[in-house]
ZADO-211048 format. One record per residue (C-alpha): residue in one letter; x, y, z. Coordinates in steps of 0.25 Angstrom, whole numbers, padded with zeros to 4 digits, always signed. Layout:
# ZADO-211048
AXYZ/...
# end
This chain:
# ZADO-211048
M-0660+0013-0201/T-0645+0011-0204/P-0638+0014-0218/S-0632+0003-0226/L-0625+0003-0239/S-0629-0003-0252/V-0616-0005-0261/S-0612-0009-0275/P-0598-0015-0275/R-0587-0011-0284/P-0574-0018-0287/A-0562-0012-0280/A-0553-0012-0293/W-0559+0002-0298/P-0557+0009-0285/V-0543+0004-0284/A-0540+0008-0298/V-0545+0022-0296/L-0537+0023-0283/L-0525+0019-0290/F-0527+0030-0300/S-0529+0040-0289/S-0517+0036-0282/S-0509+0038-0295/L-0513+0052-0296/W-0510+0055-0282/G-0496+0048-0283/L-0493+0057-0295/S-0498+0070-0288/W-0484+0073-0283/W-0480+0078-0297/P-0490+0089-0299/L-0488+0093-0284/K-0473+0095-0286/Q-0476+0103-0298/F-0485+0112-0290/V-0474+0114-0279/A-0465+0119-0290/M-0476+0129-0294/G-0476+0134-0280/L-0488+0128-0274/S-0488+0122-0260/G-0497+0110-0256/P-0508+0118-0249/V-0509+0128-0260/L-0510+0117-0271/S-0520+0109-0263/L-0528+0122-0261/L-0528+0126-0275/A-0530+0112-0281/Y-0540+0106-0271/G-0547+0119-0269/L-0550+0122-0283/V-0556+0108-0285/S-0564+0109-0273/L-0570+0122-0277/C-0574+0116-0291/T-0580+0103-0285/F-0586+0107-0272/M-0600+0107-0278/L-0598+0092-0281/L-0597+0090-0266/W-0609+0098-0263/R-0618+0092-0273/E-0615+0078-0267/R-0618+0083-0252/A-0630+0074-0251/A-0621+0062-0253/W-0611+0065-0243/R-0619+0073-0233/S-0620+0060-0224/Q-0605+0059-0224/T-0601+0073-0223/G-0591+0070-0211/L-0584+0060-0220/L-0584+0070-0232/L-0577+0081-0223/A-0567+0071-0217/L-0564+0067-0232/A-0562+0081-0235/L-0552+0083-0223/V-0545+0070-0224/G-0544+0069-0239/G-0541+0084-0240/W-0529+0082-0231/A-0524+0069-0238/N-0524+0077-0251/T-0518+0090-0247/S-0507+0084-0238/F-0503+0074-0248/V-0502+0085-0259/Y-0494+0094-0249/A-0485+0083-0245/L-0481+0079-0260/M-0478+0094-0262/L-0469+0095-0250/G-0462+0082-0249/D-0455+0070-0257/V-0466+0063-0265/V-0461+0049-0262/R-0460+0051-0247/V-0473+0059-0246/M-0480+0048-0254/F-0475+0036-0245/L-0479+0044-0232/F-0492+0047-0238/Y-0494+0032-0241/L-0495+0027-0227/S-0510+0030-0230/P-0513+0016-0234/V-0510+0012-0220/W-0519+0022-0215/S-0530+0018-0225/V-0529+0003-0220/L-0529+0007-0206/G-0540+0017-0207/G-0549+0007-0215/W-0547-0003-0205/L-0550+0006-0193/F-0561+0015-0198/L-0568+0007-0209/G-0566-0007-0204/E-0559-0011-0217/R-0552-0025-0216/V-0537-0025-0216/R-0534-0038-0224/R-0521-0045-0225/R-0519-0040-0239/R-0520-0025-0235/I-0511-0027-0223/I-0500-0032-0233/A-0503-0021-0242/V-0501-0011-0231/A-0488-0018-0226/L-0482-0017-0240/A-0486-0003-0241/L-0480+0001-0228/T-0467-0007-0231/G-0466+0000-0244/L-0468+0013-0237/W-0457+0010-0227/F-0447+0007-0238/V-0450+0019-0246/I-0449+0029-0235/G-0435+0024-0231/G-0439+0015-0219/V-0432+0019-0206/R-0425+0030-0213/A-0439+0037-0215/L-0441+0038-0200/Q-0428+0046-0198/S-0433+0059-0205/P-0444+0067-0200/L-0457+0069-0208/S-0459+0081-0216/T-0471+0089-0218/A-0473+0082-0231/D-0472+0069-0224/W-0482+0072-0214/L-0492+0077-0224/A-0490+0064-0232/L-0493+0056-0220/S-0505+0064-0216/A-0510+0063-0231/G-0509+0048-0230/L-0517+0047-0218/A-0527+0057-0223/F-0528+0049-0236/A-0531+0036-0229/G-0542+0044-0221/N-0548+0049-0234/N-0549+0035-0239/L-0556+0031-0226/I-0566+0042-0227/A-0569+0041-0241/R-0572+0026-0240/A-0581+0029-0228/A-0588+0040-0235/Q-0595+0032-0245/A-0607+0041-0246/I-0599+0053-0251/P-0598+0053-0266/L-0584+0053-0272/R-0585+0067-0278/S-0588+0072-0264/K-0576+0065-0258/T-0567+0071-0268/V-0572+0085-0267/A-0571+0084-0252/V-0557+0080-0252/F-0553+0092-0261/L-0561+0101-0252/G-0553+0096-0240/C-0540+0098-0248/S-0544+0112-0251/V-0547+0116-0236/L-0535+0109-0231/A-0526+0116-0241/L-0532+0129-0238/A-0530+0127-0224/A-0515+0124-0227/V-0513+0136-0236/L-0519+0145-0225/G-0511+0139-0214/Q-0498+0141-0222/G-0502+0156-0223/A-0497+0156-0237/A-0505+0162-0249/V-0508+0154-0261/P-0498+0157-0271/A-0502+0164-0284/V-0504+0152-0294/S-0502+0154-0309/A-0512+0149-0320/P-0504+0137-0324/V-0502+0133-0309/L-0517+0135-0306/L-0520+0126-0318/A-0511+0115-0314/V-0517+0116-0300/L-0531+0115-0306/A-0527+0103-0314/Y-0521+0096-0302/G-0533+0098-0294/F-0544+0096-0304/V-0538+0084-0311/W-0527+0077-0303/L-0532+0079-0289/L-0547+0078-0292/L-0545+0065-0299/A-0535+0059-0289/T-0544+0063-0277/A-0557+0058-0284/T-0551+0044-0287/W-0545+0043-0274/Q-0558+0046-0267/Y-0565+0035-0276/G-0554+0025-0273/V-0554+0026-0258/T-0569+0027-0257/H-0570+0013-0264/L-0559+0006-0258/E-0556+0002-0244/S-0547+0012-0237/G-0536+0002-0235/R-0536-0003-0249/A-0537+0011-0255/G-0525+0016-0246/I-0516+0005-0251/V-0520+0006-0266/M-0517+0021-0266/V-0502+0017-0263/A-0501+0017-0278/E-0501+0032-0276/L-0488+0031-0269/L-0482+0022-0280/V-0486+0032-0291/A-0480+0044-0282/V-0467+0037-0280/L-0464+0032-0294/S-0468+0045-0300/A-0460+0053-0290/T-0448+0044-0293/W-0450+0045-0308/L-0455+0059-0310/G-0449+0066-0299/S-0435+0066-0292/E-0438+0056-0281/Q-0430+0043-0280/M-0433+0030-0273/S-0423+0020-0268/P-0425+0004-0270/V-0431+0003-0256/E-0441+0014-0259/W-0445+0006-0272/L-0447-0006-0264/G-0456+0001-0255/S-0464+0006-0267/A-0465-0008-0272/L-0471-0013-0259/I-0481-0001-0259/A-0485-0005-0273/L-0487-0019-0269/A-0495-0015-0257/A-0504-0007-0267/L-0505-0019-0276/V-0509-0028-0265/E-0520-0019-0261/A-0525-0015-0274/T-0526-0029-0279/D-0534-0034-0267/A-0547-0040-0272/G-0551-0046-0259/E-0561-0035-0255/P-0572-0028-0263/G-0571-0013-0267/L-0579-0003-0259/P-0593+0000-0265/L-0594+0010-0276/V-0608+0016-0271/T-0614+0015-0258/V-0629+0018-0256/P-0635+0021-0243/K-0648+0015-0239/E-0656+0013-0227/S-0658-0001-0221/T-0664-0005-0207/
# end
């Protein structure tokens, strides 16, 4: 007896729209993070408070759905670890470093997504997708300064951003493979992973959690239960219902939102060459997001037995 899947198709337009919404939230996330830095919170402490409080309140959802994900427990644990690292390292990098540089280093993730989908999931890398990746990488090269970017060593924020991008792509692959795991369980698992990793970072630093005033605690609660929960749930939905390579490139919209908002709302400036790079990255996202050459991933998979 071997398991087979009975599926109901769903157009890819809706998952793309949801993923674009999630990417916009993540792209704007630098702003509340910088506010928390001004309040005296570090990346690990903020992650511990925000993700930890949400995890405590939503753990029962994960436990209630244990019958659905029991057959893919290993994938659920991998999702918690990889997705947890993607979130916590991304948050910490944005709090430590320059927003634009962190975002562009992080956004090597589309390359990892395309390569990982090809290597581990057998996804076809078609000509259109190769063009999109080439456009994104060319734009990235322009934005980080070309050869000049290689002349300065990478900082802690840079390494965190690079590792977050790699983990982000890994999360996409795992979420796509773990079709038996409900969306709510995936979301809660990532929050639990973030909580555990943040706790390990706080303990590793040997620093006590600072006293948090009521207004700051309320701000952290709002950030965790509204911003992070919504961004993570829509992220998991999008990457579950799209090929990992396509999802990785669509999420380049996050980069554009971050760069534009950091330029308009923050103190960061971009040169004409950097604007050219951003335009190429935008074009790459458009090329991929408007590709109707392949169907979307099934919305529901129902295992059945066949001989």
